[in-house]
C-alpha positions in Angstrom: 62.9 -3.9 70.9 59.5 -2.7 71.8 57.0 -3.5 74.6 54.3 -6.0 73.5 51.7 -4.1 75.6 52.3 -0.4 75.1 54.9 -0.4 72.2 57.4 1.7 74.3 61.1 1.0 73.7 62.4 -1.6 76.1 65.4 -0.8 78.4 68.0 -3.2 79.7 68.3 -4.0 83.4 69.8 -6.6 85.8 67.0 -8.4 87.5 68.2 -11.0 90.1 71.6 -11.3 88.5 69.9 -11.8 85.1 70.0 -9.2 82.3 66.4 -8.6 81.1 64.6 -6.0 79.0 61.8 -4.1 80.7 59.2 -1.5 79.7 59.6 1.8 81.6 55.9 2.6 81.1 54.0 -0.6 82.0 56.9 -2.3 83.9 56.5 -5.6 82.0 59.7 -7.7 81.7 61.0 -9.7 78.7 63.1 -12.8 79.5 65.1 -14.4 76.7 65.4 -18.2 76.6 65.9 -19.6 80.1 66.4 -16.2 81.8 63.2 -16.6 83.8 64.5 -19.8 85.4 67.8 -18.1 86.2 66.1 -15.1 87.8 63.7 -17.4 89.7 66.7 -19.5 91.0 68.5 -16.4 92.0 65.4 -14.9 93.8 64.9 -18.1 95.8 67.7 -20.7 95.8 65.3 -23.3 97.4 63.2 -23.2 94.2 66.1 -24.2 91.9 64.9 -27.8 91.6 61.4 -26.7 90.6 61.3 -25.7 86.9 58.1 -25.3 84.8 58.4 -26.3 81.2 56.1 -23.9 79.4 56.7 -25.6 76.0 55.8 -29.1 77.3 52.2 -29.0 75.9 51.8 -26.6 73.0 48.2 -27.7 72.6 47.5 -25.4 75.5 48.9 -22.3 73.7 46.5 -19.7 72.6 47.1 -16.4 70.7 47.7 -13.7 73.3 45.1 -10.9 73.8 45.5 -7.6 72.0 47.8 -9.0 69.3 51.0 -8.9 71.4 54.1 -9.2 69.3 57.4 -10.8 70.4 60.0 -8.0 70.9 62.7 -10.1 69.4 61.0 -12.0 66.5 58.0 -9.6 65.8 55.6 -12.6 65.6 52.4 -13.0 67.7 53.0 -14.2 71.3 51.1 -17.1 72.7 49.4 -17.0 76.1 49.9 -20.0 78.3 49.2 -20.9 81.9 52.3 -21.1 84.1 52.3 -24.7 85.1 48.9 -25.6 86.7 48.5 -22.1 88.1 46.0 -19.4 86.9 48.9 -17.1 85.9 48.9 -16.4 82.2 52.3 -15.6 80.6 53.1 -14.7 77.0 55.6 -16.8 75.2 57.3 -16.7 71.8 57.3 -20.1 70.1 60.3 -19.2 67.9 62.9 -17.7 70.4 61.3 -19.2 73.6 61.3 -15.7 75.2 58.7 -15.0 77.9 56.9 -11.7 78.6 55.6 -11.1 82.1 53.2 -8.2 82.8 53.8 -6.1 85.9 53.6 -8.2 89.1 53.5 -11.6 87.4 57.1 -12.5 88.5 56.0 -12.1 92.1 52.9 -14.2 91.5 55.1 -16.9 89.9 57.5 -17.0 92.9 54.5 -17.2 95.3 53.0 -20.0 93.2 56.3 -21.9 93.1 56.8 -21.6 96.9 53.4 -23.1 97.5 53.9 -25.8 94.9 57.3 -26.6 96.3 55.9 -27.1 99.8 53.3 -29.5 98.5 55.7 -31.3 96.2 58.2 -31.8 99.0 55.6 -33.1 101.4 53.7 -35.3 99.1 56.0 -36.4 96.3 59.4 -36.2 97.8 61.0 -39.5 96.7 59.5 -39.2 93.2 61.0 -35.7 92.8 64.3 -36.9 94.3 64.5 -39.8 91.8 63.5 -37.4 88.9 66.3 -34.9 89.9 68.8 -37.8 90.2 68.0 -38.9 86.7 68.2 -35.3 85.5 71.8 -35.1 86.7 72.7 -37.3 83.7 70.0 -36.4 81.3 69.5 -32.6 81.7 67.8 -30.4 80.7 70.1 -28.0 82.6 73.9 -28.3 82.9 75.4 -31.1 85.1 76.4 -28.5 87.7 72.9 -27.0 87.9 71.3 -30.4 88.1 73.6 -31.4 91.0 72.5 -28.2 92.8 68.9 -29.1 92.2 69.5 -32.6 93.7 71.3 -31.2 96.7 68.5 -28.8 97.4 66.1 -31.7 97.6 68.4 -33.5 99.9 68.4 -30.4 102.2 64.6 -30.5 102.2 64.8 -34.2 103.3 66.8 -33.2 106.3 64.3 -30.5 107.2 61.3 -32.7 106.6 62.9 -35.6 108.6 63.8 -33.2 111.5 60.3 -31.9 111.8 58.5 -35.2 111.4 60.8 -37.3 113.5 62.7 -35.1 116.0 63.4 -38.1 118.4 65.1 -40.1 115.7 67.1 -37.1 114.6 68.3 -36.7 118.2 69.3 -40.3 118.4 71.2 -40.1 115.1 72.9 -36.9 116.2 74.3 -38.7 119.3 75.7 -41.6 117.4 79.5 -41.7 117.3 81.1 -41.2 113.9 
C-alpha cells in the first residue's frame, strides 16, 4: 500500500490499540473500515457514544485534491467534511477506509470533545433516547451500544451533580 499524498510505502503501526497504516514521510494515517471510530473510542472513552457517519450524505462528497488514490482499492478518494466541522478527511467509497493527514486525528478529537460538551448540555435526553434505540438496532455491536448508553448515563450524573448540588446531597442522604 502506498501513501495517497507522497506515494511512499505505508507501514503498519498500533495507534490507540488499533492497527493502522501510516506514512513514514508525511505521517498521514490510513484507517480501514471502522478503525477510526475504534481509535477515537480508545483515545477518549467518554466519546464512545459520539460517532460521525461520514457516508450518511454522499452528496457532500467531492473528489479529493491532487488526485489522491485509495491505498487499498487504487480508486480516487473523496474529500468530505468530518461532521459539521471544517476538518476535511479523505474517504474511499468502496472499502470505506479513511485517510487522515498529519494532525487531523487530534483535530477530530478536539472537535468531538467540544461537540460532546454541547450535545450533552443541549440535547441530552434526545441523545439518550437515540442511544437506547441503538442498543437494539445498531450500527455497532450490542456490547458497544450498551457502553455508549452507559457513558451517557454517566454524563447525566455529572450534569445533575453540577446543576443541582443540593438535590444530589438530599438523594445521597436517603436510606437505601
